[in-house]
gemmi code that builds the backbone of each chain (N, CA, C; Angstrom):
import gemmi

chains = {
    "A": [
        ("ASP", (6.039, -50.800, -17.199), (6.163, -49.471, -17.793), (6.644, -49.601, -19.222)),
        ("GLY", (6.080, -48.765, -20.120), (6.525, -48.789, -21.494), (7.794, -47.999, -21.665)),
        ("GLY", (8.640, -48.466, -22.609), (9.856, -47.716, -22.854), (10.813, -48.480, -23.719)),
        ("ILE", (12.008, -47.947, -23.797), (13.087, -48.553, -24.585), (14.197, -48.970, -23.649)),
        ("THR", (14.654, -50.179, -23.800), (15.704, -50.708, -22.932), (16.929, -51.039, -23.759)),
        ("GLN", (18.039, -50.456, -23.371), (19.317, -50.782, -23.997), (20.169, -51.523, -22.972)),
        ("SER", (20.827, -52.540, -23.444), (21.706, -53.264, -22.529), (22.938, -53.763, -23.281)),
        ("PRO", (24.066, -53.862, -22.576), (24.287, -53.357, -21.227), (24.526, -51.849, -21.231)),
        ("LYS", (24.657, -51.243, -20.073), (24.917, -49.807, -19.990), (26.384, -49.513, -20.328)),
        ("TYR", (27.272, -50.405, -19.881), (28.698, -50.275, -20.185), (29.180, -51.593, -20.795)),
        ("LEU", (30.032, -51.504, -21.794), (30.514, -52.686, -22.493), (31.964, -52.475, -22.873)),
        ("PHE", (32.779, -53.478, -22.563), (34.193, -53.426, -22.916), (34.501, -54.598, -23.827)),
        ("ARG", (35.255, -54.332, -24.878), (35.634, -55.378, -25.816), (37.071, -55.164, -26.275)),
        ("LYS", (37.673, -56.265, -26.670), (39.013, -56.174, -27.226), (38.920, -55.801, -28.699)),
        ("GLU", (39.929, -55.115, -29.151), (39.985, -54.720, -30.554), (39.923, -55.962, -31.440)),
        ("GLY", (39.153, -55.858, -32.529), (39.058, -56.969, -33.469), (37.878, -57.886, -33.221)),
        ("GLN", (37.187, -57.705, -32.102), (36.028, -58.534, -31.797), (34.752, -57.832, -32.228)),
        ("ASN", (33.822, -58.620, -32.741), (32.485, -58.073, -32.988), (31.732, -58.009, -31.664)),
        ("VAL", (30.821, -57.038, -31.561), (30.013, -56.927, -30.357), (28.609, -56.493, -30.746)),
        ("THR", (27.600, -57.059, -30.070), (26.207, -56.728, -30.387), (25.565, -55.988, -29.223)),
        ("LEU", (24.961, -54.842, -29.540), (24.258, -54.031, -28.562), (22.766, -54.288, -28.692)),
        ("SER", (22.121, -54.459, -27.556), (20.712, -54.794, -27.544), (19.840, -53.552, -27.423)),
        ("CYS", (18.690, -53.561, -28.111), (17.692, -52.502, -27.998), (16.314, -53.141, -28.111)),
        ("GLU", (15.525, -52.991, -27.056), (14.180, -53.563, -27.030), (13.183, -52.461, -26.653)),
        ("GLN", (12.030, -52.457, -27.326), (10.986, -51.492, -26.974), (9.630, -52.192, -26.868)),
        ("ASN", (8.833, -51.734, -25.913), (7.486, -52.277, -25.744), (6.434, -51.188, -25.950)),
        ("LEU", (6.766, -50.248, -26.821), (5.882, -49.128, -27.129), (5.035, -49.384, -28.370)),
        ("ASN", (5.231, -50.553, -28.983), (4.521, -50.899, -30.214), (4.863, -49.927, -31.357)),
        ("HIS", (6.091, -49.419, -31.353), (6.532, -48.490, -32.388), (7.033, -49.228, -33.619)),
        ("ASP", (6.698, -48.704, -34.781), (7.174, -49.308, -36.028), (8.625, -48.936, -36.322)),
        ("ALA", (8.991, -47.690, -36.071), (10.304, -47.191, -36.468), (11.310, -47.278, -35.323)),
        ("MET", (12.526, -47.688, -35.648), (13.605, -47.721, -34.668), (14.883, -47.185, -35.297)),
        ("TYR", (15.757, -46.641, -34.450), (16.957, -45.950, -34.919), (18.158, -46.299, -34.033)),
        ("TRP", (19.340, -46.240, -34.621), (20.584, -46.295, -33.858), (21.414, -45.058, -34.169)),
        ("TYR", (21.923, -44.449, -33.077), (22.789, -43.282, -33.203), (24.102, -43.541, -32.469)),
        ("ARG", (25.110, -42.831, -32.895), (26.398, -42.848, -32.225), (26.698, -41.426, -31.761)),
        ("GLN", (27.278, -41.308, -30.561), (27.650, -40.002, -30.040), (29.071, -40.075, -29.517)),
        ("ASP", (29.914, -39.187, -29.990), (31.282, -39.067, -29.509), (31.365, -37.882, -28.555)),
        ("PRO", (32.369, -37.860, -27.682), (32.453, -36.810, -26.656), (32.337, -35.404, -27.234)),
        ("GLY", (31.426, -34.607, -26.687), (31.257, -33.230, -27.113), (30.599, -33.069, -28.475)),
        ("GLN", (30.122, -34.157, -29.032), (29.517, -34.102, -30.372), (28.019, -34.377, -30.313)),
        ("GLY", (27.346, -34.076, -31.421), (25.934, -34.405, -31.533), (25.744, -35.875, -31.873)),
        ("LEU", (24.496, -36.243, -32.164), (24.188, -37.629, -32.501), (24.298, -37.836, -34.015)),
        ("ARG", (24.891, -38.941, -34.391), (24.982, -39.266, -35.809), (24.231, -40.571, -36.071)),
        ("LEU", (23.460, -40.588, -37.133), (22.575, -41.710, -37.435), (23.352, -42.844, -38.096)),
        ("ILE", (23.248, -44.047, -37.528), (23.937, -45.215, -38.056), (23.020, -46.012, -38.984)),
        ("TYR", (21.917, -46.472, -38.445), (20.916, -47.228, -39.195), (19.537, -46.861, -38.680)),
        ("TYR", (18.525, -47.079, -39.517), (17.155, -46.939, -39.060), (16.276, -47.954, -39.761)),
        ("SER", (15.155, -48.246, -39.124), (14.237, -49.247, -39.643), (12.822, -48.693, -39.537)),
        ("GLN", (12.122, -48.732, -40.639), (10.750, -48.229, -40.648), (9.754, -49.305, -40.250)),
        ("ILE", (10.144, -50.559, -40.476), (9.198, -51.647, -40.264), (9.984, -52.937, -40.145)),
        ("VAL", (9.345, -53.970, -39.613), (10.017, -55.266, -39.458), (10.557, -55.758, -40.797)),
        ("ASN", (11.744, -56.354, -40.729), (12.433, -56.936, -41.882), (12.867, -55.904, -42.922)),
        ("ASP", (12.959, -54.667, -42.500), (13.430, -53.623, -43.406), (14.280, -52.636, -42.620)),
        ("PHE", (15.421, -52.213, -43.196), (16.246, -51.202, -42.549), (17.078, -50.493, -43.613)),
        ("GLN", (17.491, -49.281, -43.286), (18.280, -48.466, -44.202), (19.515, -47.910, -43.499)),
        ("LYS", (20.560, -47.683, -44.301), (21.762, -47.078, -43.768), (21.517, -45.610, -43.450)),
        ("GLY", (22.129, -45.180, -42.355), (22.135, -43.767, -42.026), (23.375, -43.114, -42.582)),
        ("ASP", (23.897, -42.139, -41.861), (25.028, -41.361, -42.357), (26.389, -42.022, -42.115)),
        ("ILE", (26.455, -42.936, -41.136), (27.750, -43.525, -40.793), (27.622, -45.037, -40.596)),
        ("ALA", (27.070, -45.739, -41.581), (26.769, -47.167, -41.431), (27.984, -48.085, -41.574)),
        ("GLU", (29.066, -47.598, -42.120), (30.217, -48.474, -42.376), (30.759, -49.064, -41.085)),
        ("GLY", (30.928, -50.405, -41.093), (31.449, -51.069, -39.912), (30.378, -51.513, -38.933)),
        ("TYR", (29.123, -51.274, -39.277), (27.993, -51.666, -38.434), (27.035, -52.550, -39.222)),
        ("SER", (26.276, -53.382, -38.495), (25.186, -54.124, -39.124), (24.019, -54.206, -38.147)),
        ("VAL", (22.810, -54.372, -38.692), (21.610, -54.450, -37.864), (20.705, -55.543, -38.410)),
        ("SER", (19.700, -55.892, -37.615), (18.629, -56.777, -38.058), (17.342, -56.292, -37.425)),
        ("ARG", (16.221, -56.624, -38.054), (14.922, -56.243, -37.501), (13.967, -57.405, -37.757)),
        ("GLU", (14.169, -58.467, -37.016), (13.338, -59.667, -37.180), (12.054, -59.581, -36.390)),
        ("LYS", (12.051, -58.765, -35.355), (10.861, -58.572, -34.541), (10.606, -57.077, -34.388)),
        ("LYS", (9.367, -56.708, -34.222), (9.013, -55.298, -34.079), (9.680, -54.692, -32.845)),
        ("GLU", (9.816, -55.508, -31.790), (10.300, -54.992, -30.519), (11.812, -54.838, -30.446)),
        ("SER", (12.530, -55.438, -31.372), (13.969, -55.551, -31.204), (14.733, -55.042, -32.419)),
        ("PHE", (15.835, -54.335, -32.163), (16.648, -53.778, -33.253), (18.119, -53.814, -32.803)),
        ("PRO", (18.730, -54.987, -32.777), (20.111, -55.080, -32.299), (21.120, -54.505, -33.294)),
        ("LEU", (22.172, -53.927, -32.747), (23.252, -53.335, -33.543), (24.536, -54.110, -33.294)),
        ("THR", (25.171, -54.567, -34.359), (26.471, -55.227, -34.240), (27.565, -54.277, -34.703)),
        ("VAL", (28.524, -54.071, -33.827), (29.696, -53.272, -34.160), (30.768, -54.267, -34.597)),
        ("THR", (31.126, -54.224, -35.849), (32.059, -55.225, -36.360), (33.498, -54.752, -36.227)),
        ("SER", (34.412, -55.655, -36.495), (35.832, -55.321, -36.425), (36.235, -54.350, -37.530)),
        ("ALA", (35.353, -54.169, -38.505), (35.648, -53.227, -39.593), (35.427, -51.777, -39.184)),
        ("GLN", (34.790, -51.562, -38.056), (34.563, -50.192, -37.582), (35.864, -49.701, -36.969)),
        ("LYS", (36.424, -48.642, -37.538), (37.770, -48.208, -37.167), (37.842, -47.555, -35.795)),
        ("ASN", (36.819, -46.851, -35.391), (36.813, -46.164, -34.089), (35.521, -46.499, -33.345)),
        ("PRO", (35.402, -47.699, -32.815), (34.119, -48.119, -32.243), (33.811, -47.546, -30.864)),
        ("THR", (34.804, -47.060, -30.153), (34.561, -46.533, -28.812), (33.679, -45.301, -28.902)),
        ("ALA", (32.485, -45.384, -28.299), (31.517, -44.287, -28.375), (30.324, -44.613, -27.485)),
        ("PHE", (29.418, -43.650, -27.413), (28.143, -43.813, -26.708), (27.085, -44.101, -27.776)),
        ("TYR", (26.377, -45.227, -27.627), (25.404, -45.636, -28.641), (23.991, -45.495, -28.083)),
        ("LEU", (23.141, -44.856, -28.871), (21.769, -44.597, -28.453), (20.785, -45.205, -29.428)),
        ("CYS", (19.759, -45.839, -28.884), (18.686, -46.425, -29.667), (17.429, -45.593, -29.439)),
        ("ALA", (16.610, -45.463, -30.473), (15.372, -44.692, -30.344), (14.264, -45.384, -31.123)),
        ("SER", (13.032, -45.026, -30.798), (11.902, -45.548, -31.559), (10.826, -44.478, -31.671)),
        ("SER", (9.992, -44.626, -32.682), (8.857, -43.721, -32.851), (7.757, -44.480, -33.576)),
        ("THR", (6.558, -43.903, -33.580), (5.468, -44.575, -34.264), (5.690, -44.573, -35.768)),
        ("GLY", (6.507, -43.616, -36.234), (6.770, -43.544, -37.659), (5.741, -42.740, -38.414)),
        ("THR", (4.692, -42.334, -37.735), (3.680, -41.532, -38.421), (4.031, -40.056, -38.323)),
        ("VAL", (3.313, -39.258, -39.054), (3.589, -37.834, -39.123), (3.495, -37.186, -37.749)),
        ("ASN", (4.427, -36.312, -37.468), (4.305, -35.416, -36.334), (4.330, -36.116, -34.985)),
        ("THR", (5.190, -37.114, -34.859), (5.333, -37.752, -33.546), (6.789, -37.712, -33.123)),
        ("GLU", (6.993, -37.667, -31.808), (8.358, -37.578, -31.311), (8.965, -38.972, -31.176)),
        ("ALA", (10.275, -39.003, -31.041), (11.010, -40.247, -30.818), (11.318, -40.384, -29.341)),
        ("PHE", (11.405, -41.629, -28.900), (11.770, -41.937, -27.520), (13.110, -42.650, -27.535)),
        ("PHE", (13.977, -42.273, -26.612), (15.333, -42.801, -26.583), (15.557, -43.724, -25.396)),
        ("GLY", (16.454, -44.695, -25.605), (16.950, -45.480, -24.494), (18.019, -44.710, -23.743)),
        ("GLN", (18.581, -45.336, -22.713), (19.565, -44.656, -21.869), (20.987, -44.811, -22.379)),
        ("GLY", (21.141, -45.565, -23.457), (22.443, -45.633, -24.099), (23.335, -46.754, -23.600)),
        ("THR", (24.275, -47.153, -24.450), (25.334, -48.108, -24.102), (26.664, -47.449, -24.409)),
        ("ARG", (27.515, -47.418, -23.409), (28.861, -46.858, -23.620), (29.806, -48.005, -23.927)),
        ("LEU", (30.284, -48.045, -25.157), (31.182, -49.100, -25.621), (32.614, -48.602, -25.592)),
        ("THR", (33.470, -49.383, -24.963), (34.902, -49.078, -24.947), (35.655, -50.257, -25.532)),
        ("VAL", (36.419, -49.986, -26.553), (37.224, -51.034, -27.185), (38.685, -50.784, -26.844)),
        ("VAL", (39.308, -51.817, -26.297), (40.697, -51.656, -25.843), (41.636, -52.579, -26.639)),
    ],
    "B": [
        ("ASP", (16.519, -32.581, -45.504), (15.986, -31.850, -44.351), (16.809, -30.596, -44.112)),
        ("ALA", (16.125, -29.525, -43.671), (16.808, -28.262, -43.443), (17.798, -28.401, -42.302)),
        ("LYS", (18.891, -27.630, -42.381), (19.868, -27.658, -41.310), (19.540, -26.568, -40.297)),
        ("THR", (20.048, -26.739, -39.098), (19.832, -25.760, -38.040), (21.153, -25.256, -37.516)),
        ("THR", (21.144, -24.046, -36.978), (22.320, -23.443, -36.364), (21.953, -22.988, -34.969)),
        ("GLN", (22.745, -23.418, -33.978), (22.522, -23.038, -32.595), (23.835, -22.561, -31.985)),
        ("PRO", (23.760, -21.652, -31.011), (24.996, -21.259, -30.316), (25.524, -22.460, -29.540)),
        ("PRO", (26.835, -22.615, -29.430), (27.384, -23.806, -28.770), (27.102, -23.855, -27.276)),
        ("SER", (26.992, -22.692, -26.633), (26.753, -22.705, -25.191), (26.040, -21.439, -24.740)),
        ("MET", (25.328, -21.568, -23.611), (24.643, -20.432, -22.991), (24.624, -20.641, -21.487)),
        ("ASP", (24.559, -19.534, -20.768), (24.442, -19.582, -19.314), (23.126, -18.946, -18.897)),
        ("CYS", (22.611, -19.407, -17.763), (21.363, -18.849, -17.245), (21.380, -18.973, -15.720)),
        ("ALA", (20.869, -17.944, -15.054), (20.765, -18.007, -13.594), (19.506, -18.771, -13.205)),
        ("GLU", (19.630, -19.527, -12.135), (18.490, -20.299, -11.649), (17.313, -19.376, -11.356)),
        ("GLY", (16.116, -19.788, -11.800), (14.915, -18.998, -11.582), (14.599, -18.021, -12.692)),
        ("ARG", (15.587, -17.745, -13.528), (15.359, -16.835, -14.650), (14.920, -17.632, -15.872)),
        ("ALA", (14.397, -16.924, -16.860), (14.006, -17.575, -18.108), (15.242, -17.854, -18.958)),
        ("ALA", (15.269, -19.036, -19.538), (16.328, -19.394, -20.486), (15.725, -19.343, -21.890)),
        ("ASN", (16.339, -18.546, -22.750), (15.857, -18.398, -24.126), (16.897, -18.952, -25.078)),
        ("LEU", (16.607, -20.077, -25.683), (17.572, -20.750, -26.554), (17.177, -20.547, -28.011)),
        ("PRO", (18.037, -19.884, -28.806), (17.695, -19.597, -30.193), (18.112, -20.716, -31.139)),
        ("CYS", (17.422, -20.760, -32.266), (17.766, -21.713, -33.321), (17.470, -21.064, -34.665)),
        ("ASN", (18.448, -21.134, -35.550), (18.256, -20.595, -36.896), (18.017, -21.747, -37.855)),
        ("HIS", (16.960, -21.648, -38.632), (16.661, -22.666, -39.662), (16.188, -21.939, -40.907)),
        ("SER", (17.076, -21.156, -41.477), (16.705, -20.239, -42.560), (16.282, -20.948, -43.843)),
        ("THR", (16.654, -22.223, -43.992), (16.283, -22.947, -45.223), (15.090, -23.871, -45.013)),
        ("ILE", (14.351, -23.653, -43.956), (13.217, -24.530, -43.632), (12.156, -24.457, -44.724)),
        ("SER", (11.550, -25.603, -45.003), (10.479, -25.657, -45.996), (9.123, -25.558, -45.304)),
        ("GLY", (8.106, -25.303, -46.129), (6.777, -25.094, -45.567), (6.214, -26.294, -44.838)),
        ("ASN", (6.682, -27.491, -45.153), (6.132, -28.688, -44.524), (7.057, -29.276, -43.467)),
        ("GLU", (8.004, -28.491, -43.006), (8.933, -28.975, -41.979), (8.561, -28.435, -40.604)),
        ("TYR", (8.534, -29.348, -39.649), (8.268, -28.995, -38.268), (9.584, -28.689, -37.554)),
        ("VAL", (9.488, -27.896, -36.501), (10.635, -27.637, -35.625), (10.444, -28.437, -34.345)),
        ("TYR", (11.431, -29.249, -33.996), (11.409, -30.076, -32.789), (12.557, -29.646, -31.876)),
        ("TRP", (12.312, -29.772, -30.584), (13.365, -29.556, -29.598), (13.473, -30.793, -28.707)),
        ("TYR", (14.731, -31.211, -28.502), (15.057, -32.284, -27.565), (16.142, -31.756, -26.634)),
        ("ARG", (16.290, -32.416, -25.482), (17.431, -32.103, -24.637), (18.076, -33.399, -24.152)),
        ("GLN", (19.368, -33.308, -23.850), (20.122, -34.464, -23.404), (20.898, -34.087, -22.156)),
        ("ILE", (20.507, -34.690, -21.073), (21.253, -34.532, -19.823), (22.434, -35.494, -19.896)),
        ("HIS", (23.529, -35.104, -19.292), (24.791, -35.819, -19.457), (24.653, -37.333, -19.332)),
        ("SER", (25.145, -38.019, -20.389), (25.207, -39.484, -20.414), (23.842, -40.161, -20.354)),
        ("GLN", (22.795, -39.453, -20.763), (21.476, -40.060, -20.878), (20.974, -39.946, -22.312)),
        ("GLY", (19.878, -40.605, -22.621), (19.260, -40.467, -23.931), (18.532, -39.150, -24.047)),
        ("PRO", (18.465, -38.577, -25.240), (17.717, -37.325, -25.434), (16.259, -37.476, -25.052)),
        ("GLN", (15.686, -36.358, -24.610), (14.295, -36.310, -24.172), (13.549, -35.287, -25.013)),
        ("TYR", (12.405, -35.668, -25.526), (11.565, -34.759, -26.302), (11.059, -33.618, -25.420)),
        ("ILE", (11.049, -32.389, -25.964), (10.533, -31.254, -25.211), (9.248, -30.737, -25.842)),
        ("ILE", (9.325, -30.339, -27.104), (8.194, -29.661, -27.734), (8.416, -29.608, -29.235)),
        ("HIS", (7.362, -29.408, -30.015), (7.532, -29.185, -31.438), (6.436, -28.270, -31.955)),
        ("GLY", (6.636, -27.696, -33.153), (5.648, -26.805, -33.740), (5.879, -26.623, -35.232)),
        ("LEU", (4.868, -26.106, -35.906), (4.949, -25.863, -37.348), (4.991, -24.366, -37.637)),
        ("LYS", (3.948, -23.654, -37.235), (3.871, -22.215, -37.482), (3.558, -21.448, -36.204)),
        ("ASN", (2.606, -21.959, -35.474), (2.132, -21.232, -34.297), (3.034, -21.479, -33.103)),
        ("ASN", (2.979, -20.559, -32.168), (3.705, -20.756, -30.923), (3.054, -21.882, -30.141)),
        ("GLU", (3.866, -22.628, -29.423), (3.373, -23.771, -28.673), (3.864, -23.689, -27.236)),
        ("THR", (3.072, -24.233, -26.336), (3.461, -24.277, -24.920), (3.022, -25.602, -24.335)),
        ("ASN", (3.884, -26.180, -23.519), (3.488, -27.347, -22.730), (4.064, -27.183, -21.331)),
        ("GLU", (4.008, -28.238, -20.551), (4.422, -28.137, -19.157), (5.920, -27.932, -19.002)),
        ("MET", (6.668, -28.217, -20.061), (8.118, -28.083, -19.960), (8.618, -26.742, -20.474)),
        ("ALA", (8.039, -26.267, -21.582), (8.622, -25.107, -22.245), (7.632, -24.452, -23.193)),
        ("SER", (8.073, -23.322, -23.761), (7.335, -22.654, -24.834), (8.224, -22.585, -26.064)),
        ("LEU", (7.594, -22.652, -27.231), (8.311, -22.559, -28.499), (7.741, -21.381, -29.272)),
        ("ILE", (8.617, -20.443, -29.595), (8.219, -19.272, -30.367), (8.855, -19.389, -31.744)),
        ("ILE", (8.038, -19.411, -32.793), (8.528, -19.511, -34.167), (8.236, -18.183, -34.856)),
        ("THR", (9.242, -17.612, -35.502), (9.045, -16.335, -36.179), (8.062, -16.492, -37.338)),
        ("GLU", (7.500, -15.375, -37.764), (6.470, -15.425, -38.798), (7.011, -16.002, -40.108)),
        ("ASP", (8.266, -15.685, -40.427), (8.858, -16.236, -41.653), (9.391, -17.653, -41.458)),
        ("ARG", (9.313, -18.150, -40.232), (9.729, -19.507, -39.846), (11.217, -19.763, -40.009)),
        ("LYS", (12.007, -18.738, -40.168), (13.441, -18.930, -40.364), (14.193, -19.087, -39.048)),
        ("SER", (13.533, -18.832, -37.953), (14.184, -19.047, -36.667), (13.135, -19.324, -35.594)),
        ("SER", (13.610, -19.854, -34.481), (12.705, -20.140, -33.369), (13.465, -19.980, -32.059)),
        ("THR", (12.725, -19.897, -30.971), (13.314, -19.779, -29.638), (12.588, -20.716, -28.688)),
        ("LEU", (13.368, -21.505, -27.993), (12.822, -22.349, -26.929), (12.955, -21.573, -25.627)),
        ("ILE", (11.871, -21.485, -24.891), (11.882, -20.738, -23.630), (11.584, -21.680, -22.470)),
        ("LEU", (12.531, -21.720, -21.525), (12.300, -22.397, -20.250), (11.986, -21.283, -19.260)),
        ("PRO", (10.742, -21.124, -18.829), (10.337, -19.901, -18.113), (11.029, -19.674, -16.775)),
        ("HIS", (11.300, -20.723, -16.036), (11.965, -20.591, -14.736), (13.006, -21.700, -14.634)),
        ("ALA", (14.176, -21.442, -15.167), (15.194, -22.494, -15.253), (15.624, -22.976, -13.864)),
        ("THR", (15.816, -24.277, -13.759), (16.347, -24.879, -12.530), (17.669, -25.557, -12.843)),
        ("LEU", (18.375, -25.947, -11.796), (19.666, -26.612, -12.005), (19.493, -27.885, -12.836)),
        ("ARG", (18.352, -28.538, -12.717), (18.102, -29.769, -13.463), (17.878, -29.535, -14.948)),
        ("ASP", (17.758, -28.282, -15.359), (17.633, -27.964, -16.780), (18.990, -27.873, -17.472)),
        ("THR", (20.078, -28.004, -16.721), (21.402, -28.022, -17.334), (21.505, -29.242, -18.249)),
        ("ALA", (21.730, -28.994, -19.532), (21.702, -30.071, -20.529), (22.133, -29.501, -21.876)),
        ("VAL", (22.251, -30.388, -22.865), (22.444, -29.957, -24.244), (21.084, -29.968, -24.929)),
        ("TYR", (20.748, -28.854, -25.568), (19.442, -28.704, -26.203), (19.620, -28.747, -27.715)),
        ("TYR", (18.856, -29.613, -28.362), (18.946, -29.805, -29.804), (17.692, -29.272, -30.490)),
        ("CYS", (17.906, -28.494, -31.521), (16.831, -28.004, -32.380), (16.903, -28.789, -33.688)),
        ("ILE", (15.792, -29.348, -34.110), (15.771, -30.212, -35.294), (14.585, -29.824, -36.159)),
        ("VAL", (14.753, -29.903, -37.467), (13.599, -29.731, -38.344), (13.323, -31.056, -39.040)),
        ("ARG", (12.077, -31.376, -39.184), (11.671, -32.649, -39.751), (10.548, -32.441, -40.743)),
        ("VAL", (10.660, -33.182, -41.855), (9.633, -33.093, -42.869), (8.485, -34.017, -42.516)),
        ("ALA", (7.274, -33.524, -42.706), (6.090, -34.369, -42.520), (5.795, -35.032, -43.856)),
        ("ARG", (6.414, -36.183, -44.076), (6.266, -36.864, -45.370), (4.920, -37.577, -45.452)),
        ("LEU", (4.523, -37.869, -46.657), (3.233, -38.539, -46.857), (3.219, -39.897, -46.166)),
        ("THR", (4.338, -40.566, -46.180), (4.380, -41.887, -45.548), (4.443, -41.766, -44.036)),
        ("GLY", (4.725, -40.575, -43.569), (4.810, -40.370, -42.137), (6.183, -40.644, -41.565)),
        ("PHE", (7.010, -41.402, -42.272), (8.306, -41.703, -41.695), (9.301, -40.597, -42.027)),
        ("GLN", (10.125, -40.245, -41.057), (11.187, -39.280, -41.280), (12.318, -39.567, -40.313)),
        ("LYS", (13.502, -39.538, -40.814), (14.610, -39.805, -39.919), (14.947, -38.555, -39.126)),
        ("LEU", (15.423, -38.769, -37.920), (15.836, -37.682, -37.034), (17.309, -37.392, -37.276)),
        ("VAL", (17.630, -36.165, -37.593), (19.020, -35.771, -37.803), (19.364, -34.694, -36.788)),
        ("PHE", (20.348, -34.968, -35.957), (20.735, -34.042, -34.894), (21.974, -33.246, -35.274)),
        ("GLY", (22.065, -32.017, -34.785), (23.284, -31.214, -34.884), (24.051, -31.342, -33.577)),
        ("THR", (24.831, -30.318, -33.248), (25.645, -30.365, -32.033), (24.961, -29.695, -30.852)),
        ("GLY", (23.886, -28.936, -31.075), (23.084, -28.397, -29.990), (23.715, -27.249, -29.231)),
        ("THR", (22.980, -26.770, -28.212), (23.440, -25.719, -27.302), (23.576, -26.303, -25.915)),
        ("ARG", (24.758, -26.121, -25.333), (24.973, -26.584, -23.965), (24.522, -25.474, -23.016)),
        ("LEU", (23.428, -25.706, -22.292), (22.903, -24.734, -21.338), (23.390, -25.065, -19.937)),
        ("LEU", (23.993, -24.074, -19.306), (24.440, -24.240, -17.926), (23.608, -23.314, -17.046)),
        ("VAL", (22.850, -23.905, -16.126), (22.062, -23.124, -15.177), (22.827, -23.077, -13.861)),
        ("SER", (23.070, -21.870, -13.386), (23.874, -21.691, -12.177), (23.035, -21.127, -11.037)),
        ("PRO", (23.429, -21.458, -9.796), (22.672, -20.954, -8.628), (22.755, -19.432, -8.533)),
    ],
}
model = gemmi.Model(1)
for chain_id, residues in chains.items():
    chain = gemmi.Chain(chain_id)
    for i, (resn, *xyz) in enumerate(residues, 1):
        res = gemmi.Residue()
        res.name, res.seqid = resn, gemmi.SeqId(i, " ")
        for name, pos in zip(("N", "CA", "C"), xyz):
            atom = gemmi.Atom()
            atom.name, atom.element = name, gemmi.Element(name[0])
            atom.pos, atom.b_iso = gemmi.Position(*pos), 0.0
            res.add_atom(atom)
        chain.add_residue(res)
    model.add_chain(chain)
structure = gemmi.Structure()
structure.add_model(model)
structure.setup_entities()
């Protein structure tokens, strides 16, 4: 089945450690996105990538890093510089062409203790 | 991209129509209106989108006012499984086709028996 897979679903880390969240898609989509969601809040854009080997900062990129070495994969690293990393992280992809919807993964809930 | 305004919450009785409003008074002529919904702790799901004309699919109907400054998502026969947060988004159809998705806080719809 085609779709977007985020792993793991739940992740616990100690404060000060970097952690990488996985996002893989087999939809042959060019564009991929990372969002952060805090309790009771909407989604905020962290990073997005229009094409392989290219990515841009979203609205809240500080403390995060990404790579896009393969079309299928867009991993997000939450670094120790991110002051409040505990959140629900969502990955999405789209064809990137006009008038198409985005497809979302099921999310990773990161808890930093 | 134009901003949207939605009521924070709405209630609906099961079996009745749910009408979710969205204000996008600063929308431009080349911006589409998209609706997504997010069931608790899952990734958002695409519902429907439109430019000027009313649209209908198997999930919902989208009514856009003639001046395009507001729209209404209609779930004709709401079920308990329609309880979710509904997001209204406007997106520009750029020449390159790529556009980032920017979410607000949405409307929390509660469908009751």
